[in-house]
C-alpha positions as CSV (number, residue, x, y, z in Angstrom):
1,M,174.5,122.9,192.6
2,R,172.0,125.1,194.5
3,G,168.4,124.0,194.0
4,R,169.1,120.5,193.1
5,P,167.5,117.8,195.3
6,R,169.7,115.7,197.5
7,F,168.9,112.0,197.4
8,S,170.3,109.7,200.1
9,R,169.0,106.6,198.2
10,P,169.9,105.9,195.5
11,M,173.3,107.7,195.5
12,V,174.1,108.7,191.9
13,V,176.5,111.1,190.3
14,D,175.6,113.8,187.7
15,W,177.9,112.5,185.0
16,M,176.0,109.2,185.0
17,Y,173.2,110.8,183.1
18,G,175.2,111.8,180.1
19,G,174.3,115.5,180.1
20,L,170.5,115.1,180.5
21,P,168.6,118.2,181.5
22,F,168.2,118.6,185.3
23,R,164.4,118.1,185.2
24,K,164.8,114.8,183.3
25,R,167.4,113.7,185.8
26,M,165.1,114.5,188.8
27,E,162.2,112.5,187.2
28,I,164.5,109.5,186.7
29,M,165.8,109.7,190.3
30,Q,162.4,110.1,191.8
31,T,161.2,107.0,189.8
32,I,164.1,105.0,191.1
33,S,163.4,106.1,194.6
34,R,159.8,105.2,194.5
35,A,160.7,101.7,193.2
36,G,162.9,101.2,196.3
37,C,166.0,100.3,194.2
38,V,169.6,100.8,195.0
39,A,171.8,102.1,192.2
40,I,175.2,100.4,191.9
41,L,177.9,102.1,189.9
42,I,180.8,99.9,188.8
43,L,182.9,101.9,186.3
44,S,180.8,102.2,183.2
45,T,178.4,99.3,184.1
46,P,174.7,100.5,184.3
47,W,173.3,100.6,187.8
48,L,171.2,97.6,188.8
49,C,168.2,97.2,191.1
50,S,166.2,94.2,192.5
51,E,162.5,94.0,192.0
52,N,160.0,94.7,194.8
53,R,156.9,92.6,194.1
54,F,153.8,91.0,195.5
55,F,152.9,87.7,194.1
56,F,150.9,84.5,194.4
57,D,152.2,81.1,193.3
58,D,150.4,79.2,190.5
59,E,148.6,76.2,192.1
60,T,146.5,73.2,191.3
61,V,143.7,72.5,193.7
62,P,141.0,69.9,194.0
63,A,137.4,70.6,193.0
64,G,135.2,71.0,196.1
65,A,138.1,71.6,198.4
66,T,137.4,73.5,201.6
67,G,140.0,75.4,203.7
68,Q,142.4,75.7,200.7
69,E,145.2,78.1,201.5
70,F,146.8,80.6,199.1
71,V,149.9,82.6,200.4
72,L,150.6,86.2,199.5
73,R,154.4,86.5,199.0
74,A,156.8,89.3,198.6
75,D,160.3,90.0,197.3
76,N,161.5,93.2,199.0
77,D,164.9,94.9,199.0
78,I,163.7,97.2,201.9
79,S,162.6,96.5,205.4
80,L,158.9,96.7,205.7
81,Y,157.2,98.8,208.4
82,G,153.9,98.2,206.8
83,F,152.1,97.1,203.7
84,S,148.6,96.9,202.2
85,F,147.2,94.7,199.4
86,G,144.1,94.3,197.4
87,V,143.0,91.1,195.6
88,N,140.3,90.6,193.0
89,Y,139.2,86.9,192.6
90,D,136.5,85.1,190.7
91,Q,133.7,84.5,193.1
92,T,132.2,81.8,190.9
93,A,135.4,79.8,191.2
94,M,136.1,80.2,194.9
95,T,134.9,81.9,198.1
96,I,137.6,83.6,200.3
97,T,136.5,82.8,203.9
98,A,139.4,84.2,205.9
99,V,142.6,86.2,205.7
100,T,145.2,85.6,208.4
101,M,148.9,86.4,209.2
102,A,149.4,83.2,211.2
103,G,152.5,81.3,210.2
104,T,153.8,84.1,208.0
105,D,156.6,86.7,208.3
106,A,154.0,89.1,209.5
107,A,152.8,86.8,212.3
108,T,153.8,89.2,215.2
109,V,152.7,92.5,213.8
110,D,150.6,94.9,215.9
111,F,148.0,95.8,213.3
112,F,146.5,93.5,210.6
113,D,143.0,94.1,209.5
114,G,140.7,94.5,206.4
115,R,137.6,93.3,204.7
116,I,136.5,90.5,202.5
117,D,133.7,91.2,199.9
118,T,132.4,87.7,198.9
119,V,129.7,89.3,196.6
120,Q,132.2,91.1,194.4
121,G,135.1,88.8,195.0
122,L,137.4,91.4,196.7
123,V,139.9,91.3,199.5
124,G,141.6,94.4,201.0
125,Y,143.9,94.4,204.0
126,G,146.5,96.5,205.7
127,C,149.4,95.8,208.1
128,V,151.6,97.9,210.4
129,T,154.4,96.0,212.1
130,D,154.8,98.1,215.3
131,L,152.4,100.6,217.0
132,N,154.7,101.4,220.0
133,A,158.0,103.1,220.5
134,P,160.7,102.2,219.9
135,I,159.7,100.9,216.5
136,N,161.8,97.8,216.1
137,K,159.5,95.2,214.7
138,L,160.1,95.2,210.9
139,I,159.9,92.6,208.2
140,P,163.4,92.5,206.9
141,A,164.4,92.7,203.3
142,G,164.4,89.3,201.5
143,T,162.9,87.1,198.9
144,N,159.8,84.9,199.1
145,R,158.6,86.6,202.3
146,T,155.1,85.4,203.4
147,L,152.7,88.2,204.2
148,A,149.3,86.7,204.5
149,R,147.3,83.5,204.1
150,L,144.0,83.5,202.2
151,T,141.7,80.6,203.0
152,A,139.2,79.6,200.4
153,D,136.5,77.1,199.5
154,I,136.7,75.9,195.9
155,I,133.4,76.0,194.2
156,G,134.4,76.1,190.5
157,A,134.1,73.1,188.2
158,A,137.0,70.7,187.6
159,G,138.9,71.5,184.4
160,T,138.6,75.3,184.9
161,S,141.1,77.8,186.1
162,S,141.0,81.2,187.7
163,Q,143.3,83.9,189.0
164,L,144.1,85.8,192.2
165,V,144.7,89.3,190.8
166,L,146.5,91.9,192.8
167,E,145.0,95.3,192.2
168,S,143.4,98.2,194.0
169,V,140.0,97.2,195.4
170,P,137.2,99.2,196.9
171,T,136.8,97.2,200.1
172,N,137.2,100.3,202.3
173,P,133.8,101.4,203.7
174,D,134.5,104.6,201.8
175,P,134.7,103.6,198.2
176,K,136.7,106.7,197.4
177,R,139.6,105.2,199.4
178,P,140.4,101.9,197.7
179,V,142.9,99.6,199.3
180,K,146.2,99.7,197.2
181,N,149.1,97.4,196.9
182,V,151.9,99.3,198.7
183,M,155.0,98.6,200.7
184,T,156.0,101.1,203.4
185,T,159.6,101.6,204.6
186,D,160.6,102.4,208.1
187,Q,160.9,106.1,207.0
188,G,157.3,106.1,206.0
189,R,158.0,106.1,202.3
190,S,155.6,104.3,199.9
191,V,157.2,101.8,197.5
192,I,154.9,100.5,194.7
193,P,155.7,96.8,194.0
194,S,155.2,95.0,190.8
195,L,152.1,92.7,191.0
196,H,152.0,89.1,189.8
197,A,148.7,87.2,189.7
198,G,148.5,83.5,190.7
199,T,146.8,81.1,188.3
200,I,144.6,78.6,190.2
201,T,143.8,75.4,188.2
202,I,140.9,73.3,189.5
203,E,141.1,69.6,188.9
204,D,139.0,66.5,189.6
205,R,140.7,64.5,192.3
206,T,138.1,61.8,192.7
207,P,139.9,58.4,193.2
208,V,140.5,56.4,190.0
209,I,141.2,52.6,190.1
210,T,143.4,51.6,187.2
211,S,144.2,48.0,188.2
212,I,143.8,45.4,190.9
213,T,146.3,42.5,191.2
214,D,146.5,39.3,193.4
215,N,142.8,39.7,193.8
216,A,141.6,36.1,194.2
217,G,141.7,34.0,197.4
218,L,140.2,33.8,200.8
219,A,139.5,36.3,203.5
220,G,142.8,37.6,204.8
221,Q,144.4,37.7,201.3
222,V,146.4,40.9,200.7
223,F,145.9,42.4,197.2
224,T,146.9,45.6,195.5
225,V,144.8,48.4,194.1
226,A,146.6,50.8,191.9
227,G,145.3,54.2,190.7
228,D,145.3,57.9,191.1
229,F,144.4,60.5,193.8
230,F,144.4,58.0,196.7
231,G,146.4,60.4,198.8
232,E,143.4,62.8,199.4
233,P,141.9,63.0,202.9
234,G,139.3,60.5,204.1
235,L,140.7,57.4,202.3
236,A,138.6,54.3,202.9
237,V,138.3,50.9,201.2
238,E,135.4,48.5,201.0
239,V,135.2,44.9,199.7
240,C,131.7,43.4,199.2
241,S,130.3,46.5,201.1
242,A,132.4,45.7,204.2
243,A,135.2,47.9,205.5
244,A,138.6,46.6,204.6
245,S,141.9,47.3,206.4
246,F,144.6,48.8,204.1
247,V,147.9,50.5,203.8
248,L,148.5,53.4,201.5
249,E,151.8,52.8,199.7
250,E,154.5,55.5,199.5
251,G,153.7,57.9,196.7
252,G,150.0,57.4,197.0
253,A,149.5,55.5,193.8
254,A,148.7,52.1,195.3
255,I,146.9,50.6,198.3
256,S,147.6,47.2,199.9
257,V,144.2,45.8,200.9
258,T,143.4,42.9,203.2
259,A,140.2,41.1,202.0
260,P,137.7,41.0,204.8
261,D,135.6,38.0,205.7
262,C,132.4,38.7,203.8
263,G,130.9,35.3,204.0
264,V,130.6,35.0,200.2
265,V,132.1,32.9,197.5
266,G,132.7,34.4,194.1
267,V,133.2,38.0,192.7
268,A,132.9,41.0,195.1
269,E,133.0,44.7,194.4
270,V,136.0,46.8,195.6
271,K,135.4,50.5,196.3
272,V,137.9,53.2,197.1
273,C,136.6,56.5,198.5
274,T,138.1,59.9,199.7
275,I,136.3,63.1,200.6
276,R,136.5,63.9,196.8
277,G,134.3,60.9,195.8
278,C,134.5,57.2,195.1
279,D,135.5,54.7,192.3
280,S,134.7,51.0,192.3
281,D,135.4,47.8,190.4
282,P,132.5,45.3,190.4
283,Q,135.0,42.5,189.6
284,G,137.4,43.7,192.3
285,F,138.1,40.5,194.3
286,T,137.1,36.8,193.8
287,Y,136.6,34.9,197.0
288,G,137.4,31.2,196.8
289,Q,135.6,28.5,198.8
290,K,137.4,27.7,202.0
291,E,138.9,24.2,202.3
292,I,137.8,22.0,205.2
293,D,139.4,19.3,207.2
294,F,139.3,15.7,205.8
295,I,140.7,12.2,206.4
296,R,142.7,10.9,203.4
297,G,141.3,7.7,202.0
298,D,137.9,8.3,203.7
299,S,136.1,8.5,200.4
300,N,132.6,7.8,201.8
301,A,133.1,10.4,204.6
302,D,132.2,8.1,207.6
303,D,135.3,9.2,209.5
304,D,137.1,5.9,209.0
305,V,139.1,4.1,206.3
306,D,138.0,0.5,205.5
307,I,137.2,-1.6,202.4
308,S,134.1,0.4,201.6
309,D,136.3,3.4,200.8
310,G,138.3,1.5,198.2
311,V,135.0,0.3,196.7
312,T,133.7,3.9,196.7
313,I,136.7,5.0,194.7
314,L,136.1,2.3,192.1
315,I,132.4,3.2,191.8
316,Y,133.4,6.9,191.3
317,L,135.9,6.0,188.6
318,F,134.0,3.3,186.6
319,L,130.3,3.3,187.5
320,G,129.4,6.9,188.1
321,G,126.6,8.1,190.3
322,I,128.9,9.5,193.0
323,T,129.8,13.2,193.1
324,T,132.0,14.8,195.6
325,E,133.6,18.1,196.6
326,C,136.3,16.4,198.5
327,L,138.5,14.7,195.9
328,D,141.5,15.1,198.3
329,A,139.9,12.2,200.4
330,F,139.8,10.0,197.2
331,D,143.6,10.7,196.6
332,A,144.7,7.9,198.9
333,D,148.3,7.9,197.8
334,D,148.5,11.7,197.7
335,K,149.9,11.8,194.2
336,G,147.6,14.7,193.1
337,G,145.0,12.7,191.2
338,V,142.4,10.1,191.5
339,D,142.7,6.8,189.6
340,L,142.7,3.0,190.1
341,T,145.9,3.1,192.0
342,D,144.1,4.9,194.9
343,A,141.7,2.1,195.4
344,V,144.5,-0.5,195.2
345,Y,146.5,1.6,197.7
346,V,143.6,1.4,200.2
347,F,143.3,-2.4,199.8
348,N,147.0,-2.9,200.2
349,F,147.1,-0.7,203.3
350,L,144.2,-2.7,204.8
351,F,145.1,-6.3,203.9
352,T,148.7,-6.7,202.7
353,G,150.7,-4.5,204.9
354,G,151.1,-1.8,202.3
355,P,152.5,1.7,203.1
356,D,150.7,4.0,205.5
357,I,148.1,6.4,204.1
358,P,149.7,9.9,204.0
359,L,148.5,12.8,206.2
360,P,145.9,13.8,207.0
361,Y,145.3,10.3,208.5
362,P,144.1,9.0,210.9
363,L,142.9,12.3,212.2
364,A,141.2,14.9,210.0
365,G,143.2,17.9,208.9
366,K,144.3,20.1,206.0
367,D,146.2,18.8,203.0
368,P,149.9,19.3,203.8
369,T,150.6,19.2,200.1
370,P,148.2,21.7,198.7
371,G,150.0,22.3,195.4
372,D,147.7,20.0,193.3
373,S,144.3,20.8,191.8
374,L,142.4,18.6,194.3
375,K,140.4,20.3,197.1
376,C,138.2,19.4,199.9
377,L,135.5,22.1,200.0
378,A,132.6,20.1,201.5
379,R,131.8,16.6,202.7
380,P,128.3,14.9,202.6
């Protein structure tokens, strides 16, 4: 056995190699050691090892976003005393503005520094967990460890995609010493992880209005705007160019909007905006005319009910020449229409002891039975 290297990790036995030459055995064992794997021997079952890797998640981001974060993650079956990483990114798709360890598993390390090259689209950083004895600050073995946060402004066009590629990058002031992707054990051994790029898809998240319902009535009416991408920051709603109060419904696909008092009658534009842009519907909300107070039976609008009101109803019905926007006042019996019986009702009320005129009477007020088609929108 003299001259054969002794390996403390992984522990393997000679017969496991099936009679391979010593030099070949040593090459295999050194490769395993560099990968940081642990060999497990269970009878004749082949030894297994977990993968050490650096990776970014695939993500979809909004066009024009600022301060977008991408997290460098790691799976490691060894405790990390240090690590370094290099990233190559498309500088026409994004601009990396900062690299930080805040909120990651490396948040309390003693050394974390590097460089960002926004011209070439490169990032290179190194980390050492502990600079003082005793060395006891380590990033323990685990999966989905978070090592660094890259903050970016998205400048690429919607509908395009890019990648954060992990590779050696020449961000060191001495280009002969590129920053490599390396894990370092607490024994100072380098472990080369596998590297997995993250695909970044850029999409247009400008608000899109797909439908508006219950969108006719008066100021104060609550209506619903349905659509896409309402959950982006800076949500605001306007109706007839006036700010409207609203509630974003759970899930972000609909907004309950309260129609503001715009002082208009008819169709008004509804606009929904976020920091990503705006969408509008010129037929968004239809304002009706507000009904006013009236006295039932007071067809000539002189604030009293007398014989002239019955006559005015007859002239309206049979002679013409009278127009009105308060047919509710002509509906003396409150049956939802205007005909001869309304004039007769007034005469009976005045001269034969007929039934009382329904509300609103004798004081002006709103129609307590608003279900019919008659309105009082204006009086002469």
